PAZA-301555 format. One record per residue: residue in one letter; z, x, y negated of N, C-alpha, C, CB in turn. Coordinates in steps of 0.05 Angstrom, whole numbers, padded with zeros to 5 digits, always signed. Glycine has a CB too. Example, Ala and Ser with C-alpha at 12.3 -4.5 7.8 and 13.67 -1.06 7.14 Angstrom:
A+00156+00264+00114+00156+00246+00090+00156+00264+00066+00181+00226+00089
S+00142+00257+00045+00143+00273+00021+00157+00258-00001+00114+00282+00012
***
This chain:
M+01003-00263-00081+00989-00261-00106+00975-00233-00108+01009-00264-00130
E+00950-00234-00117+00935-00209-00118+00930-00202-00148+00908-00212-00104
A+00929-00176-00152+00924-00167-00180+00899-00150-00180+00949-00150-00190
K+00884-00152-00201+00859-00136-00204+00864-00113-00223+00836-00154-00213
R+00859-00089-00214+00863-00066-00231+00839-00062-00249+00867-00040-00214
L+00845-00060-00275+00824-00056-00295+00820-00027-00300+00831-00071-00321
L+00795-00020-00304+00788+00008-00309+00796+00016-00338+00758+00014-00305
S+00806+00039-00341+00813+00049-00367+00787+00056-00382+00832+00074-00366
G+00790+00061-00408+00767+00069-00424+00753+00094-00414+00775+00072-00453
K+00770+00113-00406+00759+00139-00396+00745+00135-00369+00782+00159-00392
E+00757+00118-00352+00744+00112-00326+00718+00098-00329+00763+00096-00308
K+00717+00079-00349+00692+00065-00354+00670+00084-00364+00696+00043-00375
K+00678+00103-00381+00659+00123-00391+00648+00140-00369+00673+00140-00412
I+00666+00148-00350+00657+00165-00328+00638+00149-00310+00681+00175-00312
K+00646+00124-00305+00629+00106-00288+00602+00102-00300+00643+00079-00284
R+00601+00098-00326+00576+00093-00340+00558+00118-00339+00581+00085-00370
K+00571+00141-00342+00557+00167-00340+00544+00171-00313+00575+00190-00347
E+00560+00164-00292+00550+00166-00264+00525+00148-00260+00572+00159-00244
V+00527+00124-00270+00505+00105-00267+00480+00115-00281+00513+00077-00278
L+00483+00126-00305+00461+00136-00321+00448+00160-00307+00469+00143-00349
E+00466+00178-00296+00455+00201-00283+00440+00194-00258+00478+00220-00276
K+00450+00174-00243+00436+00165-00219+00409+00153-00226+00453+00144-00204
K+00408+00137-00248+00383+00125-00257+00364+00146-00265+00389+00105-00280
K+00373+00166-00279+00356+00188-00288+00344+00203-00265+00372+00207-00307
A+00361+00208-00245+00351+00222-00221+00330+00207-00206+00375+00228-00202
I+00334+00180-00204+00314+00163-00191+00288+00162-00207+00325+00135-00187
D+00291+00160-00233+00267+00160-00250+00251+00186-00247+00275+00156-00279
E+00265+00208-00244+00251+00234-00241+00236+00235-00214+00272+00257-00243
I+00249+00224-00194+00236+00223-00167+00210+00207-00169+00255+00211-00146
I+00212+00183-00182+00188+00166-00184+00167+00180-00201+00196+00139-00197
K+00175+00192-00223+00156+00205-00241+00141+00228-00227+00170+00216-00266
K+00156+00244-00212+00145+00267-00197+00125+00257-00176+00167+00284-00185
A+00133+00237-00161+00115+00227-00140+00090+00214-00152+00130+00206-00123
S+00093+00200-00173+00070+00186-00186+00050+00206-00199+00080+00167-00207
S+00060+00229-00206+00043+00249-00219+00024+00264-00200+00060+00269-00234
V+00030+00261-00174+00013+00274-00154-00013+00259-00152+00027+00276-00126
K-00036+00271-00157-00061+00258-00157-00072+00253-00129-00082+00273-00173
D-00067+00272-00111-00078+00270-00083-00056+00276-00063-00102+00289-00080
H-00044+00255-00052-00022+00258-00032-00033+00267-00005-00006+00232-00030
L-00059+00264+00000-00070+00272+00025-00070+00302+00029-00099+00261+00028
V-00069+00317+00008-00069+00346+00009-00047+00357+00027-00067+00359-00019
S-00024+00343+00027-00001+00352+00043-00004+00345+00073+00024+00340+00032
F-00024+00329+00080-00026+00319+00107-00055+00322+00117-00017+00290+00110
P-00065+00346+00121-00093+00350+00130-00100+00336+00156-00098+00380+00134
P-00082+00334+00176-00090+00320+00201-00096+00290+00196-00068+00323+00221
F-00086+00279+00174-00090+00251+00169-00115+00245+00152-00066+00239+00156
C-00131+00265+00147-00155+00261+00131-00178+00250+00147-00164+00287+00118
H-00175+00250+00174-00196+00239+00191-00183+00222+00213-00213+00261+00203
Y-00197+00202+00221-00188+00185+00244-00212+00181+00262-00177+00157+00233
E-00209+00190+00287-00230+00187+00307-00218+00178+00333-00245+00214+00311
R-00215+00152+00336-00204+00139+00360-00217+00112+00364-00174+00137+00358
N-00217+00103+00389-00225+00076+00396-00253+00069+00384-00205+00056+00386
G-00271+00088+00384-00298+00083+00375-00302+00085+00345-00307+00057+00384
L-00280+00091+00331-00282+00094+00301-00283+00123+00294-00258+00081+00288
S-00298+00129+00273-00299+00156+00261-00299+00152+00231-00323+00173+00271
V-00276+00156+00218-00273+00152+00189-00259+00175+00177-00259+00125+00183
C-00263+00178+00151-00248+00199+00136-00234+00185+00112-00268+00221+00125
L-00212+00198+00104-00196+00186+00082-00199+00203+00057-00167+00184+00091
E-00196+00190+00034-00196+00204+00008-00178+00189-00011-00225+00206-00003
S-00167+00203-00030-00148+00192-00049-00163+00182-00074-00127+00212-00057
G-00150+00164-00089-00160+00154-00114-00138+00143-00131-00181+00132-00109
L-00144+00138-00157-00125+00127-00176-00137+00103-00189-00118+00149-00197
G-00119+00083-00195-00128+00058-00206-00144+00059-00231-00106+00041-00210
D-00136+00077-00250-00150+00079-00275-00174+00098-00275-00131+00088-00297
Q-00182+00107-00250-00205+00124-00248-00225+00113-00228-00196+00152-00240
L-00224+00087-00222-00242+00076-00203-00270+00072-00215-00231+00049-00193
A-00291+00080-00200-00318+00076-00208-00325+00046-00205-00338+00093-00191
P-00343+00035-00222-00351+00007-00220-00358-00003-00192-00374+00002-00239
P-00374+00012-00176-00380+00002-00149-00356+00000-00132-00400+00021-00136
V-00336+00018-00136-00311+00017-00120-00294-00007-00128-00295+00043-00123
K-00293-00013-00154-00279-00037-00163-00291-00062-00150-00280-00038-00194
K-00317-00063-00151-00331-00086-00139-00325-00089-00110-00361-00084-00144
Y-00325-00066-00096-00319-00066-00067-00291-00077-00062-00322-00038-00055
I-00271-00067-00077-00244-00076-00074-00242-00106-00078-00225-00061-00093
Q-00254-00116-00100-00253-00145-00106-00265-00161-00083-00269-00150-00131
N-00287-00152-00072-00300-00168-00052-00286-00167-00025-00329-00159-00048
L-00275-00144-00018-00261-00142+00007-00235-00159+00006-00254-00113+00014
L-00222-00159-00017-00198-00175-00021-00206-00205-00018-00186-00171-00049
K-00228-00213-00029-00237-00241-00027-00242-00248+00002-00262-00245-00045
V-00257-00231+00016-00264-00237+00044-00238-00239+00061-00282-00215+00055
N-00219-00221+00057-00196-00220+00074-00173-00239+00066-00185-00193+00075
M-00171-00245+00040-00148-00259+00030-00152-00288+00020-00135-00244+00009
E-00177-00295+00015-00182-00322+00004-00172-00343+00023-00212-00325-00002
G-00177-00339+00049-00168-00358+00069-00138-00362+00070-00177-00350+00096
P-00122-00340+00073-00093-00342+00074-00081-00354+00049-00081-00315+00079
Y-00092-00348+00026-00081-00359+00001-00089-00387-00005-00089-00341-00023
G-00113-00395+00006-00122-00423+00001-00126-00429-00028-00102-00442+00013
P-00117-00452-00038-00121-00461-00065-00109-00441-00086-00110-00488-00069
E-00090-00425-00078-00076-00407-00096-00093-00382-00101-00049-00399-00085
W-00115-00378-00086-00130-00353-00088-00141-00349-00116-00152-00353-00068
Q-00151-00369-00129-00164-00366-00155-00145-00352-00175-00174-00393-00166
M-00120-00361-00175-00100-00349-00193-00092-00322-00183-00076-00368-00196
E-00088-00319-00157-00079-00294-00146-00100-00272-00149-00072-00297-00116
E-00125-00279-00148-00147-00260-00151-00146-00247-00178-00174-00274-00147
K-00140-00262-00199-00138-00251-00226-00115-00231-00228-00133-00273-00247
V-00093-00237-00214-00070-00218-00214-00078-00192-00200-00046-00231-00200
K-00092-00194-00177-00099-00171-00162-00120-00154-00177-00111-00180-00135
R-00137-00166-00192-00157-00151-00208-00143-00134-00229-00177-00170-00221
R-00122-00145-00241-00106-00129-00260-00091-00107-00247-00087-00147-00276
E-00079-00113-00224-00063-00093-00209-00080-00069-00200-00050-00106-00185
M-00105-00075-00192-00120-00054-00179-00128-00031-00197-00145-00065-00167
V-00129-00036-00224-00138-00015-00243-00114-00003-00258-00158-00027-00263
S-00090-00009-00250-00066+00002-00263-00065+00032-00260-00041-00012-00253
P-00055+00047-00280-00052+00076-00277-00032+00083-00255-00042+00088-00303
E-00014+00064-00248+00007+00069-00228-00005+00065-00199+00030+00051-00232
A-00029+00054-00198-00040+00048-00171-00051+00073-00158-00062+00027-00174
H-00041+00079-00135-00052+00101-00118-00068+00089-00095-00029+00120-00107
Y-00090+00103-00088-00107+00092-00067-00112+00113-00045-00133+00083-00078
I-00114+00102-00020-00126+00117+00002-00151+00101+00010-00106+00121+00026
F-00174+00113+00006-00199+00100+00014-00208+00109+00041-00221+00105-00007
V-00219+00090+00057-00228+00096+00084-00259+00094+00083-00216+00076+00105
R-00272+00116+00090-00301+00117+00091-00310+00124+00119-00312+00138+00071
Q-00332+00112+00128-00343+00118+00154-00353+00147+00153-00365+00098+00162
S-00350+00161+00175-00359+00188+00177-00389+00189+00185-00342+00204+00197
T-00401+00212+00183-00430+00214+00190-00435+00235+00211-00446+00221+00165
N-00412+00246+00222-00416+00269+00240-00412+00263+00270-00397+00290+00233
T-00409+00237+00277-00406+00230+00306-00423+00206+00313-00376+00225+00313
T-00428+00203+00338-00444+00180+00347-00429+00154+00343-00451+00183+00376
S-00402+00154+00343-00387+00130+00339-00393+00118+00312-00358+00134+00342
N-00401+00135+00293-00408+00125+00267-00432+00106+00268-00415+00149+00248
E-00451+00111+00286-00473+00093+00288-00465+00065+00296-00493+00104+00309
N-00445+00063+00315-00435+00037+00323-00421+00023+00300-00416+00040+00346
L-00406+00038+00285-00392+00027+00262-00412+00016+00242-00373+00047+00249
S-00433+00031+00236-00453+00023+00217-00467-00003+00226-00474+00045+00213
T-00473-00004+00252-00487-00028+00262-00470-00053+00259-00495-00024+00291
K-00444-00050+00267-00426-00073+00266-00421-00082+00237-00399-00066+00279
S-00419-00064+00219-00412-00071+00191-00435-00086+00177-00405-00046+00176
E-00459-00086+00189-00481-00101+00177-00478-00131+00179-00507-00092+00190
E-00459-00139+00196-00454-00168+00199-00444-00181+00174-00435-00173+00222
T-00430-00166+00157-00418-00176+00133-00426-00159+00110-00388-00178+00135
T-00434-00171+00087-00442-00156+00064-00419-00155+00044-00467-00169+00051
Y-00414-00131+00034-00393-00126+00015-00405-00115-00011-00370-00107+00025
P-00413-00133-00030-00425-00123-00055-00409-00101-00068-00429-00146-00074
G-00423-00082-00079-00408-00060-00091-00412-00034-00075-00379-00066-00094
Q-00422-00037-00051-00427-00013-00035-00451+00003-00046-00433-00021-00006
T-00450+00029-00042-00472+00046-00052-00495+00047-00033-00462+00074-00057
G-00491+00038-00008-00512+00038+00012-00515+00063+00027-00537+00031-00002
D-00500+00084+00022-00502+00109+00037-00487+00107+00062-00493+00133+00020
R-00489+00127+00079-00477+00127+00105-00447+00132+00104-00490+00147+00124
N-00437+00141+00082-00408+00145+00078-00396+00122+00064-00403+00172+00062
R-00405+00098+00071-00395+00074+00057-00366+00069+00062-00412+00050+00066
L-00353+00055+00043-00325+00047+00045-00323+00025+00067-00315+00037+00018
V-00301+00027+00082-00295+00006+00102-00266-00004+00100-00301+00017+00130
G-00252+00005+00079-00225-00005+00075-00209+00012+00055-00210-00005+00102
F-00185+00004+00049-00169+00018+00030-00139+00010+00032-00179+00014+00001
V-00122+00028+00021-00094+00022+00018-00087+00026-00012-00075+00040+00036
H-00074+00007-00024-00064+00009-00052-00034+00010-00051-00075-00015-00070
Y-00022+00032-00061+00007+00035-00060+00017+00047-00086+00015+00054-00037
R+00043+00043-00091+00055+00053-00116+00084+00063-00110+00056+00031-00137
F+00094+00079-00128+00121+00088-00127+00137+00073-00148+00123+00119-00132
I+00156+00057-00138+00172+00040-00156+00201+00041-00148+00161+00011-00156
V+00218+00026-00163+00247+00024-00157+00253-00004-00150+00264+00033-00181
E+00266-00008-00126+00274-00034-00117+00304-00033-00111+00258-00044-00092
E+00320-00049-00125+00349-00049-00120+00361-00021-00122+00355-00062-00092
D+00353-00006-00142+00363+00021-00147+00355+00041-00126+00393+00020-00150
I+00334+00035-00111+00325+00053-00090+00295+00060-00096+00328+00041-00062
P+00288+00085-00096+00259+00092-00100+00244+00086-00074+00256+00122-00107
V+00222+00071-00076+00207+00063-00053+00177+00067-00057+00214+00034-00045
V+00163+00069-00035+00134+00066-00036+00128+00036-00030+00119+00085-00015
Y+00115+00023-00049+00108-00005-00045+00078-00007-00039+00116-00022-00070
V+00072-00018-00015+00044-00022-00007+00034-00048-00018+00041-00020+00024
Y+00017-00047-00039+00007-00072-00050-00015-00084-00033-00004-00066-00078
E-00032-00067-00022-00054-00076-00005-00059-00057+00018-00079-00081-00022
L-00065-00068+00041-00077-00054+00064-00099-00071+00073-00055-00047+00087
Q-00124-00064+00066-00147-00081+00072-00168-00066+00087-00159-00093+00046
L-00176-00076+00110-00196-00064+00127-00218-00084+00133-00184-00052+00152
E-00243-00074+00136-00265-00091+00144-00261-00098+00174-00292-00077+00140
T-00273-00120+00182-00269-00130+00209-00276-00110+00230-00286-00155+00213
C-00297-00094+00225-00307-00074+00245-00287-00052+00250-00333-00063+00236
T-00267-00049+00233-00247-00027+00236-00220-00037+00245-00244-00012+00211
Q-00217-00064+00248-00191-00075+00255-00186-00074+00285-00190-00104+00245
R-00160-00075+00292-00151-00075+00320-00160-00050+00335-00161-00101+00334
K-00161-00028+00321-00169-00003+00334-00149+00019+00327-00197+00005+00325
G-00125+00012+00317-00104+00031+00312-00105+00043+00284-00106+00053+00331
L-00125+00036+00268-00128+00048+00242-00106+00039+00223-00155+00041+00230
G-00099+00013+00224-00078+00002+00207-00052+00016+00211-00075-00028+00211
K-00044+00020+00237-00019+00034+00243-00020+00063+00234-00014+00034+00274
F-00043+00076+00237-00048+00103+00228-00043+00106+00198-00076+00113+00236
L-00054+00087+00183-00051+00087+00154-00022+00083+00145-00069+00066+00141
M-00008+00065+00159+00020+00060+00152+00037+00084+00159+00030+00035+00166
Q+00031+00098+00181+00045+00123+00188+00041+00144+00166+00036+00134+00215
L+00017+00145+00155+00011+00163+00133+00028+00156+00108-00019+00163+00126
I+00029+00130+00102+00045+00121+00079+00075+00129+00083+00043+00090+00076
E+00085+00126+00107+00113+00133+00113+00117+00163+00109+00121+00125+00141
L+00098+00180+00117+00100+00209+00112+00099+00215+00083+00077+00223+00127
I+00083+00201+00068+00082+00205+00039+00108+00198+00027+00059+00189+00026
A+00120+00176+00037+00147+00167+00027+00168+00189+00031+00155+00141+00040
R+00169+00199+00056+00189+00220+00062+00184+00245+00045+00188+00227+00092
K+00159+00254+00043+00152+00278+00028+00161+00276-00001+00122+00282+00029
N+00161+00252-00012+00167+00247-00040+00195+00235-00044+00147+00229-00053
H+00212+00237-00024+00240+00230-00025+00245+00200-00032+00254+00247-00046
M+00228+00183-00021+00231+00154-00024+00251+00144-00004+00204+00140-00022
G+00265+00123-00011+00286+00112+00006+00275+00091+00026+00307+00099-00010
A+00251+00081+00022+00239+00061+00040+00210+00057+00034+00255+00035+00037
V+00197+00043+00052+00170+00033+00048+00172+00003+00048+00149+00043+00070
M+00160-00010+00028+00162-00039+00026+00134-00051+00022+00181-00047+00002
L+00132-00077+00028+00107-00091+00024+00113-00121+00026+00086-00084+00045
T+00094-00137+00018+00097-00166+00018+00076-00178+00037+00094-00178-00010
V+00084-00196+00055+00066-00210+00073+00072-00240+00072+00070-00199+00102
Q+00051-00255+00071+00054-00284+00072+00064-00293+00100+00028-00299+00064
K+00083-00310+00100+00093-00319+00126+00072-00333+00143+00117-00338+00122
A+00053-00346+00129+00031-00360+00142+00011-00341+00155+00017-00378+00123
N+00012-00316+00147-00006-00296+00158+00007-00284+00183-00013-00273+00138
V+00004-00299+00205+00018-00293+00230+00010-00265+00241+00013-00314+00251
L-00016-00259+00241-00025-00234+00251-00013-00210+00236-00056-00232+00250
A-00012-00212+00210-00001-00191+00194+00030-00189+00198-00006-00196+00164
M+00043-00212+00200+00072-00212+00206+00078-00198+00232+00083-00240+00206
N+00063-00204+00253+00067-00191+00279+00061-00161+00278+00049-00204+00300
F+00041-00154+00263+00033-00126+00260+00056-00110+00249+00008-00123+00243
Y+00068-00119+00227+00089-00104+00214+00116-00106+00228+00092-00114+00185
T+00123-00129+00238+00150-00133+00249+00151-00124+00279+00158-00161+00247
T+00129-00128+00294+00129-00122+00322+00119-00094+00327+00113-00142+00337
K+00094-00088+00318+00082-00062+00323+00095-00040+00308+00053-00063+00317
L+00101-00045+00282+00112-00023+00265+00143-00025+00262+00099-00024+00238
R+00154-00047+00272+00183-00051+00271+00195-00052+00242+00197-00030+00287
Y+00180-00063+00224+00191-00068+00197+00210-00091+00198+00168-00072+00176
V+00229-00092+00181+00249-00114+00180+00247-00128+00153+00278-00103+00184
I+00253-00153+00153+00252-00169+00128+00275-00161+00110+00254-00199+00134
S+00268-00153+00085+00288-00144+00066+00307-00166+00058+00274-00132+00041
N+00332-00158+00050+00352-00177+00041+00343-00190+00014+00379-00163+00038
I+00325-00176-00001+00316-00187-00026+00289-00202-00024+00314-00165-00047
S+00281-00206+00001+00256-00221+00006+00258-00249-00004+00248-00221+00036
P+00237-00260-00017+00238-00288-00026+00244-00307-00003+00211-00296-00039
S+00237-00300+00022+00242-00317+00044+00271-00320+00051+00227-00307+00069
R+00287-00302+00040+00316-00302+00045+00332-00311+00021+00326-00275+00054
V+00318-00319+00000+00332-00328-00024+00332-00358-00026+00318-00316-00049
D+00356-00369-00030+00359-00398-00033+00345-00407-00058+00389-00407-00033
P+00324-00425-00057+00309-00433-00080+00326-00447-00101+00287-00451-00072
L+00350-00457-00093+00368-00470-00112+00386-00451-00126+00384-00492-00098
***
């Protein structure tokens, strides 16, 4: 026969205080990280990427400070990259993403083609194959972005990557891995416990990228591991 020991009133009070203090500490970590306007300042070597024929520069942005052409660019790149994987669900999902992209909590890393190397000419030529409305037309045009936030998951402060979207001309050249390494550095710098993101199981290329190349593991709270009943 087993007996369960009940906590006394004093023990419950102490326990409750510990829980509240932990929550307060986590909230402070999130608040401090979210208040930083430009996380790239701490990582100068990651402000440029020049490998595999690519020459791009990175810059930071905030969801509630996006210029109209940038908003249009984000919308169209999302449509180009995600309409296929989502299929019939895209129309509803697109509305959700449009709300998410302008949130004050949304942090961005924008990828722009550079103008100081010959590899830039190749990038410019290739990118003409697809039109992304919202571009300004200058040589420092956008070619991708990362949308991330600082949130709490299961009582752990995390960086949650909402979007990692790149134009075709910049894919499979190491840039995606480079950007995720930067996100991981930002997470460590700001005392986050993990980096998290959501990938559709049907998106085989993305699944392989995160699980094989970057060695991410499926979280215990992933919908794919939850019994629908």
